[in-house]
C-alpha positions as CSV (number, residue, x, y, z in Angstrom):
1,M,4.2,21.5,-137.5
2,V,6.1,18.5,-138.7
3,D,5.5,19.3,-142.5
4,A,6.7,23.0,-141.7
5,C,10.0,21.8,-140.2
6,H,10.3,19.3,-143.0
7,E,9.9,22.1,-145.6
8,Q,12.0,24.6,-143.6
9,Y,15.1,22.3,-143.0
10,G,14.6,18.7,-144.5
11,G,13.3,15.4,-143.8
12,S,15.5,14.7,-140.6
13,W,13.5,17.5,-138.8
14,A,10.8,17.2,-136.5
15,S,8.6,19.6,-134.6
16,A,8.8,19.7,-130.8
17,Y,7.9,22.4,-128.2
18,S,8.9,23.7,-124.8
19,G,6.0,24.9,-123.2
20,N,2.3,25.3,-123.3
21,G,2.3,28.7,-125.4
22,A,1.7,29.8,-128.9
23,G,5.2,30.5,-129.5
24,D,6.8,27.6,-127.9
25,W,7.3,25.4,-130.8
26,Y,10.7,24.9,-132.6
27,C,12.3,22.5,-135.0
28,E,14.7,19.7,-134.1
29,D,17.0,17.5,-136.2
30,V,16.3,13.8,-135.1
31,V,19.8,13.0,-136.0
32,S,22.1,15.8,-134.6
33,R,19.7,17.1,-132.1
34,R,20.5,20.6,-133.7
35,T,17.3,23.2,-133.2
36,G,16.0,25.9,-135.3
37,G,13.1,28.3,-135.5
38,L,9.8,27.9,-137.3
39,N,8.7,30.3,-139.9
40,L,4.9,29.6,-139.9
41,D,4.0,32.6,-142.1
42,S,6.3,31.5,-144.9
43,Y,5.0,27.8,-144.3
44,C,1.3,29.2,-145.0
45,N,2.5,31.2,-148.0
46,R,4.1,28.4,-149.8
47,T,1.5,25.9,-149.0
48,Y,-1.8,27.5,-149.5
49,G,-0.7,30.8,-151.5
50,C,0.8,34.4,-151.2
51,N,-2.3,35.6,-149.3
52,S,-2.3,33.1,-146.7
53,I,-0.6,33.6,-143.2
54,A,-0.3,31.8,-139.8
55,F,-2.7,32.6,-137.3
56,N,-3.0,31.5,-133.5
57,S,-6.2,31.8,-131.5
58,G,-4.6,31.3,-128.1
59,G,-2.7,28.1,-127.5
60,L,-0.2,25.9,-128.3
61,F,-2.4,23.7,-130.7
62,D,-4.6,26.4,-132.1
63,W,-2.4,27.6,-135.1
64,H,-3.7,27.3,-138.8
65,C,-3.2,29.1,-141.9
66,T,-5.8,31.9,-143.1
């Protein structure tokens, strides 16, 4: 998740979560404390190729690219 936030927003951003569900991840700038959404499909595409998508098998820590 940290890599996805860095790729989407820049090096001062980190990943964080607000609950226990798969969709509770977000990105936060550690300097300004601004927050932003997380596009995992886009991250998977750029990292593993255009046919790769994000998949979650049920929980907060169950994300992977397929």
